[in-house]
C-alpha positions as CSV (number, residue, x, y, z in Angstrom):
1,M,147.0,-69.3,-24.7
2,I,144.3,-71.8,-25.7
3,E,142.6,-73.9,-23.0
4,F,140.8,-76.9,-24.5
5,Y,138.2,-78.6,-22.3
6,F,137.4,-82.0,-23.8
7,D,135.8,-85.4,-23.4
8,C,136.6,-88.2,-25.8
9,S,133.0,-89.4,-25.9
10,S,132.0,-86.5,-28.2
11,P,132.5,-86.7,-32.0
12,W,132.5,-82.9,-32.4
13,T,135.4,-82.9,-29.9
14,Y,137.3,-85.4,-32.0
15,L,137.0,-82.9,-34.9
16,A,138.1,-80.0,-32.8
17,F,141.0,-82.0,-31.3
18,H,142.1,-82.4,-34.9
19,S,141.4,-78.8,-36.1
20,I,142.7,-76.6,-33.2
21,P,146.4,-77.7,-33.0
22,P,147.3,-76.4,-36.5
23,I,145.7,-73.1,-35.7
24,A,147.6,-72.9,-32.4
25,A,150.8,-73.7,-34.2
26,E,150.2,-71.0,-36.9
27,F,150.0,-68.4,-34.2
28,G,152.5,-69.8,-31.7
29,A,149.8,-70.3,-29.1
30,E,150.2,-72.8,-26.3
31,I,147.4,-75.4,-25.8
32,V,146.5,-76.3,-22.3
33,W,144.5,-79.6,-22.5
34,K,141.8,-80.0,-19.8
35,P,140.1,-83.4,-19.7
36,I,136.6,-83.3,-18.3
37,L,133.5,-85.5,-17.8
38,V,130.9,-84.0,-20.1
39,G,128.2,-86.2,-18.5
40,G,128.9,-84.5,-15.2
41,I,128.2,-81.1,-16.9
42,F,125.0,-82.4,-18.5
43,N,123.8,-83.7,-15.1
44,T,124.6,-80.4,-13.4
45,I,123.5,-77.7,-15.8
46,N,122.5,-79.1,-19.2
47,P,120.1,-82.0,-18.7
48,T,118.1,-81.1,-21.9
49,V,120.8,-83.1,-23.8
50,Y,119.3,-86.3,-22.4
51,E,115.7,-85.2,-23.3
52,S,116.8,-84.5,-26.9
53,R,118.3,-87.9,-27.1
54,K,115.2,-89.6,-25.8
55,N,112.9,-87.6,-28.1
56,P,114.9,-86.4,-31.1
57,V,113.4,-84.3,-33.8
58,P,113.8,-86.6,-36.8
59,A,114.6,-83.9,-39.4
60,K,117.1,-82.3,-37.0
61,A,118.7,-85.7,-36.1
62,A,119.1,-86.6,-39.8
63,Y,120.7,-83.3,-40.5
64,M,123.1,-83.6,-37.6
65,L,124.4,-86.9,-39.0
66,K,124.9,-85.2,-42.4
67,D,126.6,-82.3,-40.8
68,L,129.0,-84.5,-38.8
69,E,129.8,-86.5,-41.9
70,D,130.5,-83.3,-43.8
71,W,132.9,-82.0,-41.1
72,A,134.6,-85.4,-40.8
73,R,135.2,-85.5,-44.6
74,L,136.6,-82.0,-44.6
75,A,139.0,-83.1,-41.7
76,G,139.9,-86.3,-43.4
77,L,138.7,-88.3,-40.4
78,Q,136.5,-91.4,-40.2
79,I,133.7,-91.1,-37.7
80,R,131.1,-93.9,-37.3
81,M,127.9,-92.5,-36.0
82,P,126.2,-93.8,-34.0
83,P,128.7,-96.1,-32.5
84,S,127.5,-99.4,-31.0
85,V,127.7,-98.0,-27.5
86,F,126.4,-94.5,-27.2
87,P,126.7,-92.6,-25.0
88,V,129.8,-94.3,-23.6
89,N,131.2,-94.2,-20.1
90,S,134.5,-92.3,-20.7
91,V,135.5,-91.9,-17.0
92,K,138.5,-94.3,-17.2
93,A,139.7,-92.8,-20.5
94,M,139.5,-89.2,-19.2
95,R,141.3,-90.1,-16.0
96,G,143.9,-91.7,-18.2
97,C,144.3,-88.3,-20.0
98,I,144.9,-86.7,-16.6
99,L,147.4,-89.3,-15.6
100,L,149.3,-89.3,-18.8
101,E,149.8,-85.6,-18.9
102,R,152.6,-86.2,-16.4
103,Q,154.3,-88.4,-19.0
104,D,153.7,-86.1,-21.9
105,K,151.4,-88.8,-23.4
106,L,148.1,-87.0,-23.0
107,V,147.8,-86.0,-26.7
108,D,148.9,-89.3,-28.0
109,F,146.5,-91.2,-25.7
110,A,143.6,-88.9,-26.3
111,R,144.1,-89.1,-30.1
112,A,144.3,-92.9,-30.0
113,T,141.1,-93.0,-27.8
114,F,139.2,-90.8,-30.2
115,E,140.3,-93.1,-33.1
116,A,139.4,-96.3,-31.2
117,Y,135.9,-95.1,-30.3
118,W,134.9,-92.9,-33.3
119,G,137.0,-94.6,-36.0
120,R,136.9,-98.3,-35.1
121,D,133.7,-98.4,-32.9
122,E,135.6,-99.8,-29.9
123,D,134.0,-99.5,-26.5
124,I,136.4,-97.2,-24.6
125,S,134.8,-98.1,-21.3
126,K,136.3,-101.6,-21.5
127,D,139.6,-102.4,-19.8
128,D,140.8,-104.5,-22.7
129,V,140.2,-101.7,-25.2
130,L,142.0,-99.2,-23.0
131,A,144.9,-101.7,-22.5
132,G,145.2,-101.9,-26.3
133,I,145.2,-98.1,-26.6
134,C,148.0,-98.0,-23.9
135,K,150.1,-100.4,-25.9
136,R,149.6,-98.4,-29.1
137,V,151.0,-95.3,-27.5
138,G,153.8,-96.9,-25.5
139,V,152.1,-96.9,-22.0
140,D,152.3,-99.8,-19.6
141,P,148.7,-101.0,-19.1
142,A,149.3,-102.2,-15.5
143,G,150.7,-98.8,-14.5
144,F,147.8,-97.1,-16.3
145,F,145.1,-98.9,-14.4
146,A,146.9,-98.4,-11.1
147,G,147.4,-94.7,-11.9
148,I,143.8,-93.9,-12.8
149,A,142.7,-95.3,-9.5
150,D,144.7,-92.6,-7.7
151,A,142.7,-90.1,-5.7
152,D,144.6,-87.1,-7.0
153,V,143.8,-88.1,-10.6
154,K,140.1,-88.5,-9.8
155,T,140.1,-85.1,-8.0
156,R,141.8,-83.3,-10.9
157,L,139.3,-84.6,-13.4
158,R,136.4,-83.5,-11.2
159,E,138.0,-80.1,-10.6
160,H,138.4,-79.5,-14.4
161,T,134.8,-80.4,-14.9
162,E,133.6,-78.1,-12.1
163,E,136.0,-75.3,-13.3
164,L,134.4,-75.4,-16.8
165,V,130.9,-75.0,-15.3
166,A,132.1,-72.1,-13.2
167,R,133.5,-70.4,-16.3
168,G,130.2,-70.7,-18.1
169,G,130.8,-73.9,-20.1
170,F,128.1,-76.4,-20.9
171,G,129.6,-79.1,-23.0
172,S,132.5,-80.5,-25.0
173,P,134.6,-79.1,-26.7
174,T,134.8,-75.8,-24.9
175,I,137.8,-73.6,-25.8
176,F,139.1,-70.4,-24.2
177,V,141.4,-68.0,-25.8
178,D,143.5,-65.9,-23.4
179,G,141.5,-66.7,-20.4
180,D,138.0,-65.3,-20.9
181,D,137.1,-65.5,-24.6
182,M,135.0,-68.7,-24.8
183,Y,134.1,-70.8,-27.9
184,F,132.0,-73.9,-28.0
185,G,132.1,-76.6,-30.7
186,N,134.3,-77.6,-33.6
187,D,132.6,-75.2,-36.0
188,R,134.0,-72.3,-34.1
189,A,137.5,-73.0,-35.3
190,P,137.5,-70.2,-37.8
191,L,136.4,-67.8,-35.1
192,I,139.2,-68.9,-32.9
193,R,141.7,-68.4,-35.7
194,S,140.3,-64.9,-36.2
195,A,140.6,-64.1,-32.5
196,L,144.2,-65.1,-32.5
197,A,144.9,-63.1,-35.6
198,Q,143.3,-60.1,-34.1
199,R,145.4,-60.4,-31.0
200,Q,148.6,-60.4,-33.2
201,G,147.4,-57.6,-35.4
202,R,147.2,-59.6,-38.5
């Protein structure tokens, strides 16, 4: 089993969202998607992220952009970095992922949200953008906005976020293989594949 903790506000998570499913399919592994609020994690245990954004090391920041572009090209994805609004408030989008899991629309909605924000530079904190994403994936916008206001949806998103912190996670994407084998970041995909192969004796 693969548990995938994610927030659509992260470009590296967009890459992993694309790269992990083929690996899971190769080994017949189930993916359990766990939407989180990565800002809540940064606020709780990883505030140095904010400091590095305020005072970036120029050479490191330049290389990070190159690295992201290289990974995006390898994946065949378009990522615009930085987007016009960054960081973005993703709380409504991530509540939407929680809500739409019940309708088997989580993956479609999350993929469309990633594409809107990172591919087309649309502000996913805005209701009109989210309504457009809903229409793209066959979800009624009115039902969506009513649903993400539900207390149970809000609670589950918070619980996923707190659960990841309790398990030693500190950002997005964080991936667990078979319960306790943790990996952080898109570039760990080869290690995840290796771990699955080892479990199957390949």
